[in-house]
ZAVO-429147 format. One line per field, with one value per atom (N, C-alpha, C, O): chain; residue number from 1; x, y, z; atom name; residue in one letter. Coordinates in pm, whole numbers, always signed. Example, Ala and Ser with C-alpha at 12.3 -4.5 7.8 and 13.67 -1.06 7.14 Angstrom:
2
chaine	(A, A, A, A, A, A, A, A)
num	(1, 1, 1, 1, 2, 2, 2, 2)
c1	(+1319, +1230, +1320, +1424, +1285, +1367, +1290, +1341)
c2	(-569, -450, -330, -332, -225, -106, +3, +114)
c3	(+780, +780, +780, +846, +708, +714, +787, +804)
atome	(N, CA, C, O, N, CA, C, O)
residu	(a, a, a, a, s, s, s, s)
! end
This chain:
120
chaine	(A, A, A, A, A, A, A, A, A, A, A, A, A, A, A, A, A, A, A, A, A, A, A, A, A, A, A, A, A, A, A, A, A, A, A, A, A, A, A, A, A, A, A, A, A, A, A, A, A, A, A, A, A, A, A, A, A, A, A, A, A, A, A, A, A, A, A, A, A, A, A, A, A, A, A, A, A, A, A, A, A, A, A, A, A, A, A, A, A, A, A, A, A, A, A, A, A, A, A, A, A, A, A, A, A, A, A, A, A, A, A, A, A, A, A, A, A, A, A, A, A, A, A, A, A, A, A, A, A, A, A, A, A, A, A, A, A, A, A, A, A, A, A, A, A, A, A, A, A, A, A, A, A, A, A, A, A, A, A, A, A, A, A, A, A, A, A, A, A, A, A, A, A, A, A, A, A, A, A, A, A, A, A, A, A, A, A, A, A, A, A, A, A, A, A, A, A, A, A, A, A, A, A, A, A, A, A, A, A, A, A, A, A, A, A, A, A, A, A, A, A, A, A, A, A, A, A, A, A, A, A, A, A, A, A, A, A, A, A, A, A, A, A, A, A, A, A, A, A, A, A, A, A, A, A, A, A, A, A, A, A, A, A, A, A, A, A, A, A, A, A, A, A, A, A, A, A, A, A, A, A, A, A, A, A, A, A, A, A, A, A, A, A, A, A, A, A, A, A, A, A, A, A, A, A, A, A, A, A, A, A, A, A, A, A, A, A, A, A, A, A, A, A, A, A, A, A, A, A, A, A, A, A, A, A, A, A, A, A, A, A, A, A, A, A, A, A, A, A, A, A, A, A, A, A, A, A, A, A, A, A, A, A, A, A, A, A, A, A, A, A, A, A, A, A, A, A, A, A, A, A, A, A, A, A, A, A, A, A, A, A, A, A, A, A, A, A, A, A, A, A, A, A, A, A, A, A, A, A, A, A, A, A, A, A, A, A, A, A, A, A, A, A, A, A, A, A, A, A, A, A, A, A, A, A, A, A, A, A, A, A, A, A, A, A, A, A, A, A, A, A, A, A, A, A, A, A, A, A, A, A, A, A, A, A, A, A, A, A, A, A, A, A, A, A, A, A, A, A, A)
num	(1, 1, 1, 1, 2, 2, 2, 2, 3, 3, 3, 3, 4, 4, 4, 4, 5, 5, 5, 5, 6, 6, 6, 6, 7, 7, 7, 7, 8, 8, 8, 8, 9, 9, 9, 9, 10, 10, 10, 10, 11, 11, 11, 11, 12, 12, 12, 12, 13, 13, 13, 13, 14, 14, 14, 14, 15, 15, 15, 15, 16, 16, 16, 16, 17, 17, 17, 17, 18, 18, 18, 18, 19, 19, 19, 19, 20, 20, 20, 20, 21, 21, 21, 21, 22, 22, 22, 22, 23, 23, 23, 23, 24, 24, 24, 24, 25, 25, 25, 25, 26, 26, 26, 26, 27, 27, 27, 27, 28, 28, 28, 28, 29, 29, 29, 29, 30, 30, 30, 30, 31, 31, 31, 31, 32, 32, 32, 32, 33, 33, 33, 33, 34, 34, 34, 34, 35, 35, 35, 35, 36, 36, 36, 36, 37, 37, 37, 37, 38, 38, 38, 38, 39, 39, 39, 39, 40, 40, 40, 40, 41, 41, 41, 41, 42, 42, 42, 42, 43, 43, 43, 43, 44, 44, 44, 44, 45, 45, 45, 45, 46, 46, 46, 46, 47, 47, 47, 47, 48, 48, 48, 48, 49, 49, 49, 49, 50, 50, 50, 50, 51, 51, 51, 51, 52, 52, 52, 52, 53, 53, 53, 53, 54, 54, 54, 54, 55, 55, 55, 55, 56, 56, 56, 56, 57, 57, 57, 57, 58, 58, 58, 58, 59, 59, 59, 59, 60, 60, 60, 60, 61, 61, 61, 61, 62, 62, 62, 62, 63, 63, 63, 63, 64, 64, 64, 64, 65, 65, 65, 65, 66, 66, 66, 66, 67, 67, 67, 67, 68, 68, 68, 68, 69, 69, 69, 69, 70, 70, 70, 70, 71, 71, 71, 71, 72, 72, 72, 72, 73, 73, 73, 73, 74, 74, 74, 74, 75, 75, 75, 75, 76, 76, 76, 76, 77, 77, 77, 77, 78, 78, 78, 78, 79, 79, 79, 79, 80, 80, 80, 80, 81, 81, 81, 81, 82, 82, 82, 82, 83, 83, 83, 83, 84, 84, 84, 84, 85, 85, 85, 85, 86, 86, 86, 86, 87, 87, 87, 87, 88, 88, 88, 88, 89, 89, 89, 89, 90, 90, 90, 90, 91, 91, 91, 91, 92, 92, 92, 92, 93, 93, 93, 93, 94, 94, 94, 94, 95, 95, 95, 95, 96, 96, 96, 96, 97, 97, 97, 97, 98, 98, 98, 98, 99, 99, 99, 99, 100, 100, 100, 100, 101, 101, 101, 101, 102, 102, 102, 102, 103, 103, 103, 103, 104, 104, 104, 104, 105, 105, 105, 105, 106, 106, 106, 106, 107, 107, 107, 107, 108, 108, 108, 108, 109, 109, 109, 109, 110, 110, 110, 110, 111, 111, 111, 111, 112, 112, 112, 112, 113, 113, 113, 113, 114, 114, 114, 114, 115, 115, 115, 115, 116, 116, 116, 116, 117, 117, 117, 117, 118, 118, 118, 118, 119, 119, 119, 119, 120, 120, 120, 120)
c1	(+294, +275, +400, +449, +450, +570, +529, +442, +591, +566, +688, +801, +665, +776, +759, +647, +867, +865, +873, +965, +776, +779, +873, +872, +952, +1042, +969, +914, +970, +910, +1022, +1115, +1012, +1120, +1116, +1214, +1006, +993, +1085, +1091, +1155, +1240, +1155, +1206, +1026, +938, +859, +755, +905, +845, +872, +986, +768, +784, +833, +762, +953, +1012, +960, +937, +941, +902, +839, +872, +747, +685, +684, +624, +750, +752, +792, +864, +743, +781, +782, +877, +677, +663, +773, +805, +830, +932, +893, +827, +937, +906, +1037, +1118, +1057, +1178, +1142, +1068, +1196, +1173, +1310, +1391, +1335, +1468, +1569, +1553, +1673, +1774, +1763, +1858, +1646, +1627, +1521, +1428, +1538, +1441, +1374, +1441, +1242, +1164, +1087, +1035, +1081, +994, +918, +960, +809, +723, +630, +654, +527, +426, +486, +561, +452, +510, +404, +293, +443, +362, +445, +561, +389, +461, +387, +271, +457, +406, +513, +534, +581, +697, +824, +934, +808, +916, +856, +734, +941, +896, +923, +1034, +821, +833, +772, +689, +816, +752, +610, +590, +514, +375, +345, +360, +304, +284, +151, +71, +128, +8, +50, +130, -3, +21, -108, -216, -100, -221, -312, -432, -258, -339, -416, -513, -369, -438, -572, -591, -662, -788, -762, -724, -783, -755, -853, -974, -799, -885, -822, -713, -891, -847, -708, -635, -672, -541, -426, -318, -448, -344, -313, -208, -405, -389, -351, -343, -328, -302, -183, -193, -73, +46, +25, +77, -50, -73, -179, -169, -278, -381, -319, -356, -224, -160, -78, -49, -39, +31, -63, -17, -192, -297, -286, -280, -283, -278, -414, -515, -414, -541, -613, -735, -532, -588, -491, -370, -548, -471, -502, -619, -398, -412, -373, -261, -466, -443, -430, -527, -309, -282, -300, -226, -397, -439, -362, -399, -257, -184, -223, -268, -205, -237, -387, -434, -461, -607, -673, -620, -788, -862, -931, -1012, -899, -962, -1028, -961, -1158, -1233, -1230, -1271, -1180, -1178, -1318, -1411, -1333, -1462, -1508, -1426, -1637, -1692, -1664, -1652, -1654, -1628, -1487, -1467, -1391, -1256, -1262, -1209, -1328, -1341, -1413, -1368, -1523, -1603, -1522, -1523, -1453, -1377, -1264, -1236, -1201, -1094, -1154, -1105, -1260, -1322, -1385, -1392, -1430, -1489, -1386, -1422, -1258, -1149, -1107, -1007, -1183, -1152, -1043, -983, -1015, -911, -977, -1059, -942, -993, -931, -820, -1002, -952, -991, -1109, -892, -915, -840, -730, -900, -833, -836, -932, -729, -714, -598, -528, -578, -463, -336, -335, -230, -107, -46, +4, -49, +7, -62, +4, -194, -270, -245, -239, -230, -204, -71, -61, +30, +160, +146, +201, +73, +52, -26, +7, -129, -211, -130, -139, -50, +37, +129, +140, +195, +287, +215, +268, +96, +20, -9, +10, -54, -86, +39, +34, +151, +277, +319, +367, +300, +338, +254, +295, +137, +50, +77, +3, +184, +223, +113, +95, +41, -63, -1, +99, -60, -14, -85, -198, -17, -75, +5, +125, -63, +3, -42, -149, +41, +6, +39, +140, -47, -19, -29, -133, +78, +88, +120, +218, +37, +63, +147, +102, +267, +354, +353, +420)
c2	(+1770, +1635, +1593, +1663, +1477, +1425, +1339, +1253, +1362, +1284, +1199, +1245, +1076, +990, +950, +927, +942, +903, +752, +690, +693, +548, +516, +582, +415, +369, +266, +169, +287, +190, +99, +144, -28, -122, -181, -241, -166, -224, -153, -30, -231, -174, -119, -50, -151, -110, +16, +41, +94, +223, +319, +333, +386, +480, +613, +679, +651, +775, +898, +1002, +886, +1005, +962, +858, +1045, +1025, +1160, +1255, +1169, +1294, +1266, +1171, +1348, +1342, +1200, +1159, +1126, +989, +896, +798, +927, +843, +817, +897, +701, +658, +619, +548, +664, +634, +536, +570, +416, +313, +265, +219, +275, +241, +332, +454, +274, +355, +345, +377, +300, +284, +379, +418, +415, +499, +413, +344, +418, +341, +436, +538, +402, +475, +370, +255, +408, +309, +250, +263, +186, +131, +17, -66, +14, -88, -157, -107, -273, -356, -380, -422, -353, -373, -478, -460, -587, -687, -696, -598, -808, -815, -777, -781, -740, -688, -592, -580, -525, -428, -486, -529, -486, -540, -442, -358, -456, -381, -437, -558, -348, -391, -388, -283, -500, -511, -452, -519, -329, -258, -132, -53, -114, +5, +85, +27, +213, +296, +279, +309, +232, +213, +81, +61, -11, -140, -121, -27, -209, -213, -291, -408, -228, -290, -404, -387, -521, -633, -708, -673, -809, -882, -944, -958, -982, -1045, -951, -998, -820, -725, -730, -684, -785, -792, -932, -955, -1024, -1164, -1178, -1248, -1112, -1123, -1071, -1127, -965, -907, -985, -996, -1039, -1120, -1248, -1292, -1307, -1431, -1409, -1505, -1286, -1251, -1260, -1268, -1258, -1266, -1157, -1186, -1031, -922, -902, -953, -826, -785, -687, -689, -602, -496, -465, -472, -430, -382, -234, -194, -154, -11, +10, -20, +61, +85, +235, +309, +279, +419, +440, +382, +521, +532, +636, +665, +693, +798, +935, +947, +1037, +1173, +1201, +1291, +1123, +1139, +1013, +903, +1031, +917, +844, +903, +718, +632, +518, +438, +509, +409, +277, +271, +170, +40, -17, +22, -109, -174, -242, -295, -240, -295, -445, -495, -517, -661, -688, -791, -601, -617, -604, -687, -499, -475, -593, -644, -635, -745, -875, -943, -909, -1035, -1037, -1142, -924, -918, -927, -1002, -850, -852, -988, -1027, -1057, -1190, -1289, -1389, -1260, -1344, -1304, -1354, -1213, -1170, -1065, -1046, -998, -896, -760, -743, -665, -529, -466, -501, -372, -306, -159, -126, -73, +72, +132, +88, +231, +300, +450, +503, +517, +660, +708, +627, +840, +888, +835, +803, +825, +761, +831, +765, +962, +1033, +989, +962, +983, +938, +791, +750, +711, +568, +545, +456, +625, +612, +641, +569, +746, +782, +673, +637, +622, +517, +389, +324, +354, +237, +250, +157, +364, +385, +375, +316, +430, +424, +278, +238, +200, +60, -22, -110, +7, -60, -27, -114, +98, +139, +68, +57, +20, -57, -207, -288, -243, -384, -466, -583, -402, -471, -536, -486, -645, -711, -642, -676, -545, -459, -475, -502, -457, -456, -330, -276, -285, -167, -191, -254, -141, -135, +12, +76, +66, +210, +249, +202, +333, +394, +518, +611, +519, +634, +719, +822)
c3	(+2993, +2947, +2871, +2783, +2908, +2842, +2723, +2735, +2612, +2491, +2463, +2475, +2425, +2386, +2241, +2195, +2173, +2032, +2023, +2076, +1955, +1935, +1820, +1716, +1840, +1735, +1650, +1702, +1520, +1429, +1381, +1313, +1417, +1390, +1250, +1206, +1182, +1049, +950, +947, +871, +767, +653, +565, +653, +544, +577, +516, +671, +702, +586, +543, +537, +426, +483, +559, +445, +496, +424, +487, +293, +216, +84, +28, +37, -94, -164, -114, -278, -354, -498, -527, -587, -729, -785, -852, -757, -808, -759, -825, -644, -581, -436, -371, -389, -253, -186, -245, -64, +11, +123, +215, +114, +215, +261, +180, +391, +441, +374, +374, +319, +251, +100, +28, +51, -93, -146, -75, -273, -343, -450, -526, -454, -551, -641, -596, -768, -861, -941, -949, -997, -1062, -958, -838, -1003, -913, -831, -883, -701, -614, -529, -509, -482, -394, -268, -278, -151, -26, +57, +93, +87, +181, +290, +363, +302, +391, +315, +371, +188, +105, +4, -8, -68, -169, -307, -336, -391, -527, -627, -593, -751, -860, -876, -874, -892, -911, -1060, -1124, -1115, -1260, -1305, -1371, -1268, -1312, -1385, -1334, -1503, -1583, -1581, -1600, -1560, -1552, -1673, -1665, -1783, -1904, -1900, -1972, -1812, -1798, -1729, -1651, -1759, -1686, -1558, -1563, -1444, -1316, -1289, -1303, -1251, -1214, -1097, -1052, -1049, -930, -948, -850, -1070, -1093, -1055, -1020, -1061, -1023, -873, -829, -795, -649, -601, -480, -694, -659, -562, -462, -592, -507, -367, -271, -354, -222, -144, -22, -212, -145, -90, +19, -162, -116, +11, +83, +40, +164, +284, +398, +260, +362, +468, +588, +424, +522, +588, +542, +697, +758, +665, +652, +601, +518, +404, +420, +290, +174, +158, +152, +149, +122, -24, -64, -102, -245, -267, -255, -300, -333, -482, -562, -520, -660, -741, -855, -685, -755, -702, -588, -784, -741, -741, -671, -817, -824, -770, -784, -709, -656, -770, -842, -787, -887, -812, -747, -823, -749, -825, -940, -760, -827, -843, -772, -937, -959, -830, -755, -807, -682, -669, -557, -781, -771, -717, -652, -742, -687, -535, -462, -489, -345, -280, -177, -339, -285, -278, -175, -386, -390, -287, -229, -264, -163, -23, +61, +2, +134, +166, +282, +64, +82, +139, +201, +119, +170, +311, +363, +372, +508, +516, +622, +406, +399, +380, +289, +465, +448, +325, +286, +264, +143, +148, +156, +143, +142, +24, -10, -38, -149, -123, -66, -165, -143, -229, -289, -237, -313, -248, -129, -324, -276, -156, -65, -152, -36, +93, +193, +91, +208, +237, +353, +132, +149, +221, +306, +189, +256, +405, +488, +439, +580, +653, +766, +589, +649, +668, +772, +568, +578, +699, +779, +713, +825, +960, +1054, +968, +1092, +1129, +1244, +1032, +1058, +1091, +1177, +1025, +1056, +1199, +1272, +1241, +1376, +1482, +1597, +1443, +1533, +1523, +1578, +1451, +1430, +1363, +1393, +1272, +1197, +1074, +1021, +1029, +905, +790, +754, +732, +629, +500, +503, +389, +258, +185, +212, +93, +15, -132, -165, -217, -360, -397, -376, -451, -468, -612, -670, -667, -798, -772, -705, -827, -809, -933, -938)
atome	(N, CA, C, O, N, CA, C, O, N, CA, C, O, N, CA, C, O, N, CA, C, O, N, CA, C, O, N, CA, C, O, N, CA, C, O, N, CA, C, O, N, CA, C, O, N, CA, C, O, N, CA, C, O, N, CA, C, O, N, CA, C, O, N, CA, C, O, N, CA, C, O, N, CA, C, O, N, CA, C, O, N, CA, C, O, N, CA, C, O, N, CA, C, O, N, CA, C, O, N, CA, C, O, N, CA, C, O, N, CA, C, O, N, CA, C, O, N, CA, C, O, N, CA, C, O, N, CA, C, O, N, CA, C, O, N, CA, C, O, N, CA, C, O, N, CA, C, O, N, CA, C, O, N, CA, C, O, N, CA, C, O, N, CA, C, O, N, CA, C, O, N, CA, C, O, N, CA, C, O, N, CA, C, O, N, CA, C, O, N, CA, C, O, N, CA, C, O, N, CA, C, O, N, CA, C, O, N, CA, C, O, N, CA, C, O, N, CA, C, O, N, CA, C, O, N, CA, C, O, N, CA, C, O, N, CA, C, O, N, CA, C, O, N, CA, C, O, N, CA, C, O, N, CA, C, O, N, CA, C, O, N, CA, C, O, N, CA, C, O, N, CA, C, O, N, CA, C, O, N, CA, C, O, N, CA, C, O, N, CA, C, O, N, CA, C, O, N, CA, C, O, N, CA, C, O, N, CA, C, O, N, CA, C, O, N, CA, C, O, N, CA, C, O, N, CA, C, O, N, CA, C, O, N, CA, C, O, N, CA, C, O, N, CA, C, O, N, CA, C, O, N, CA, C, O, N, CA, C, O, N, CA, C, O, N, CA, C, O, N, CA, C, O, N, CA, C, O, N, CA, C, O, N, CA, C, O, N, CA, C, O, N, CA, C, O, N, CA, C, O, N, CA, C, O, N, CA, C, O, N, CA, C, O, N, CA, C, O, N, CA, C, O, N, CA, C, O, N, CA, C, O, N, CA, C, O, N, CA, C, O, N, CA, C, O, N, CA, C, O, N, CA, C, O, N, CA, C, O, N, CA, C, O, N, CA, C, O, N, CA, C, O, N, CA, C, O, N, CA, C, O, N, CA, C, O, N, CA, C, O, N, CA, C, O, N, CA, C, O, N, CA, C, O, N, CA, C, O, N, CA, C, O, N, CA, C, O, N, CA, C, O, N, CA, C, O, N, CA, C, O, N, CA, C, O, N, CA, C, O)
residu	(m, m, m, m, e, e, e, e, l, l, l, l, t, t, t, t, l, l, l, l, q, q, q, q, s, s, s, s, i, i, i, i, k, k, k, k, s, s, s, s, a, a, a, a, l, l, l, l, f, f, f, f, i, i, i, i, k, k, k, k, n, n, n, n, y, y, y, y, e, e, e, e, d, d, d, d, h, h, h, h, s, s, s, s, l, l, l, l, y, y, y, y, i, i, i, i, g, g, g, g, d, d, d, d, k, k, k, k, i, i, i, i, y, y, y, y, s, s, s, s, g, g, g, g, n, n, n, n, i, i, i, i, l, l, l, l, i, i, i, i, t, t, t, t, n, n, n, n, l, l, l, l, v, v, v, v, e, e, e, e, k, k, k, k, w, w, w, w, n, n, n, n, y, y, y, y, n, n, n, n, d, d, d, d, k, k, k, k, d, d, d, d, s, s, s, s, l, l, l, l, d, d, d, d, l, l, l, l, s, s, s, s, h, h, h, h, f, f, f, f, k, k, k, k, g, g, g, g, v, v, v, v, v, v, v, v, s, s, s, s, y, y, y, y, e, e, e, e, p, p, p, p, e, e, e, e, i, i, i, i, i, i, i, i, i, i, i, i, y, y, y, y, g, g, g, g, t, t, t, t, g, g, g, g, m, m, m, m, n, n, n, n, l, l, l, l, n, n, n, n, i, i, i, i, p, p, p, p, e, e, e, e, s, s, s, s, n, n, n, n, i, i, i, i, i, i, i, i, y, y, y, y, d, d, d, d, i, i, i, i, q, q, q, q, k, k, k, k, q, q, q, q, g, g, g, g, i, i, i, i, g, g, g, g, f, f, f, f, e, e, e, e, f, f, f, f, m, m, m, m, i, i, i, i, t, t, t, t, e, e, e, e, s, s, s, s, a, a, a, a, c, c, c, c, k, k, k, k, t, t, t, t, f, f, f, f, n, n, n, n, l, l, l, l, l, l, l, l, v, v, v, v, s, s, s, s, e, e, e, e, n, n, n, n, r, r, r, r, k, k, k, k, v, v, v, v, a, a, a, a, a, a, a, a, v, v, v, v, l, l, l, l, v, v, v, v, l, l, l, l)
! end
């Protein structure tokens, strides 16, 4: 069986995640980030109480789905956050950041309009 490697044309493909750093394209990011059609610092501090306002920038991008990487440990967001995002017709999944990076790349490779918010 012949296998062919698909080329991912998006510049926002996550190359690597390690030691609280993320490699996207030729840049290294540290600190929490938000990925839509660009990469931005995400204004969420782990000490803050997470609420819908933290997702405002990513919701306005109107992705099909938001992938929320919760860091090294799984932290379940309040049900009202999930409900309010899904009520707008946007899928919402949460998982540890390592898994979120893999899921993001998979969806990007399928040319899906995906966004990610990642706790590094």
